[in-house]
N, C-alpha and C positions, 0 to 999 in steps of 0.2 A: 251340614245336607243346608240345602237351599233356604228362603226366607218364608217360601207358604208350606213349609214342613215342619213340624214339632218337632226339634232337637229332642234327639236319644239322650236320658241322663246315665247318669254315673252309673245309679241301679240298673237298669237295664242292661249298659255295656259291660257289667260284670256279671251278669248271669247270660248271654249271649259268650261269655270268652271263658265262664267255668266249665261252660257244656263242649265250647268247641276244642279248647287247650288247656283246659283245665285237669284235674286229677284224677276225675271218676275212671279214666283207662290206661290213666300213668300208672297206679299203686300195683295193680295187679301185674301190670307186665315185668315193671322196675323191680317189685319184686323176687319174679318167676328168678331172671337173670341176674339177678344179685344173691341168690342164696347160698351159696361157699362163699364169699366174700367175706372179707373182714371189715370192721368198721370203721378203719380209716379208708380204704380202698372204696367203699360202698362214698364215703364222705367224696371222697375224691371225683370219683363216675357223675355222683349226683350232682359236683359243681361244674366239672365242665361240659355235661348234657345239659346243665337249665344256662350257660355258658352259648353256647354254641347254638337253642334253641332259640334263646329270646335274639340275639345277634342275627338269626336266620328270620325269624317272624320280624326287627323292625325294617331289614333290607328292603321283603317281600314289601310289606305293607307301604314304604316310602315309594318304591321302584311301582309298583301296582296299581297304587292311586295318581302317583303322575303319569302314569301311560293312558289311562282312563280320562282324566284331564285332559290329555293330546290328542287321544280319540272322540272327542267332543260325546260322550256315553251322556244320556237326556240324564236326569235326576230321576225319572218318573221310572225307564229301565234299573237302572240301579237298584230305587228301592224294592220292586218287582224282582230284581233279580239276589239280591239280600234275603231278602224276606222267604225265596222259596227254598234256599239255604237252610237258612235256618231253623225254617218249617220241618222239611222233609229231616236233618239231624237231630232234632229234638223227637221226633214222631219212633224212631228208629232206636232212640235209646229209650221211650219209654214200653214199646213192645218188647223191646233186649233183644234188638238185634243186631246182628256185627255192624260196624260204621266202616264203611272203605277206612283204609288208610296209607300210609308208604309201604309199610311194613306185613301189612296184613296174610300175605301168602308165606309169611314165615315167623311160626312157633317161637314163645322162646323157651331159654332149657336154660339152665343153669350154668354149665359149662363152657358158656360161654367168654372169651378175648374181652379185656378192654376197653377195644376200639367198637366190637360188636356190639356189648353192654350199651354204651353212650347212643352208636345207633339206634337198637331200639328204641331207647328212653327217649331221644328225637323225635322219632317216628309216631311215637304216641303223642308229642306235645304238639310237632308241625305238622298238622296236619293239611290238607289242599281244603278242605273247606274252612278251617279255621282261619287260614291262612286268605282264602273268599274274602271273609265275613269283614278281618282287618280292613282290606281293601276297600272295598262297600263305606265302611265306617268313615273311615279317612275321605275320601273320593265326596264323600254326601256330607259330611260335618268337618270340612277343614279347619271350622274357628274353634272347632274341640279337640282340634287334634291332641294339646296337652293331657287333657282327662283320660283320652282313648290309650293313651303312651302310661297314664297314670295308672290307669283301670291292668292292662298287659303286664305292669310289674308289679301289681298289689296278685293276680294269677300266677305271674312266674314265681314270686315268692311264696305263694301255699303250695305251687309245685316243685321248689324246692326242698321246703318242708315234709311234703311227701314222701319224697326221697329218700330225705336223710332218716326216717326213720322209719322204710317200708317193711322193714324184716316185726315189728310188730306192730306196726299198724294193718297189716296186711289178715292180718287175723281178726282184726276189728272195726272191718271196713263197712258194719253197716250204716253209721251217721255220713258217709258220704254218698254212701249208694242213697241214703234216704232224702240227703241235701239235692241230688243232682236228679232223683226223679221227683222232686218237687218244683224246682228250677228247669226242670224239662216238660210239666205242664205249661209256666208263666210264658215260657219261649215261643211255644206253639200260640198261646193267646196272642204275644206281641207283634210274633213272624206277621199272623192274619192283619193284625190290622199294620203292619208294614206293608202288605202285601194291596190293601184297599188303599193307602195312602200312596203306593205308589200307581196306582190307576187314577187314581182322582187327578194326579199329578198329570198321568201322561196325555189324560184328556182338556189339561188344562194347555197343556205344552201344543194340542195340536187347534188350538181352536183360533 
């Protein structure tokens, strides 16, 4: 983020990524599609899924942020766009409405092949809005790229743990849902502040 805007810290980044690419939607999806899989097979699929997802998010974030820099998109516009995405996704989560994803039209079932299971888990993690937020963060705060990547790896590690123990966690998912709800409320407030900062910055840029 440019110097006229207060940088977003690790706690805020973790909040955004937990909602966008965290285990809230992943747990139920992965538990259903691996219902008939052995523990060994579930572990293999979990590691494969998280590997593909992490690599895809990193590539998309770096390529997308580079493209935005080359297009000379103003920081104010990026703030407003990123804040709007964060706001909409958080509101949908709070209202418990379905958030669009790659696999939103394909219901999960327990008879899928290994490749289909990986695709289902991948789609629950690598969401369009998750990629968009990562790109905005890395474009606005290039000086904290290491912090953003560290936050992403923390959330990916959490996703991996959830997949590895999806069978047992699925029946006691209330804590994850509660944490997700609390963070969604915080994200609404943070996204409004980001949008407000974006408009302030746009005004400064046009003077």
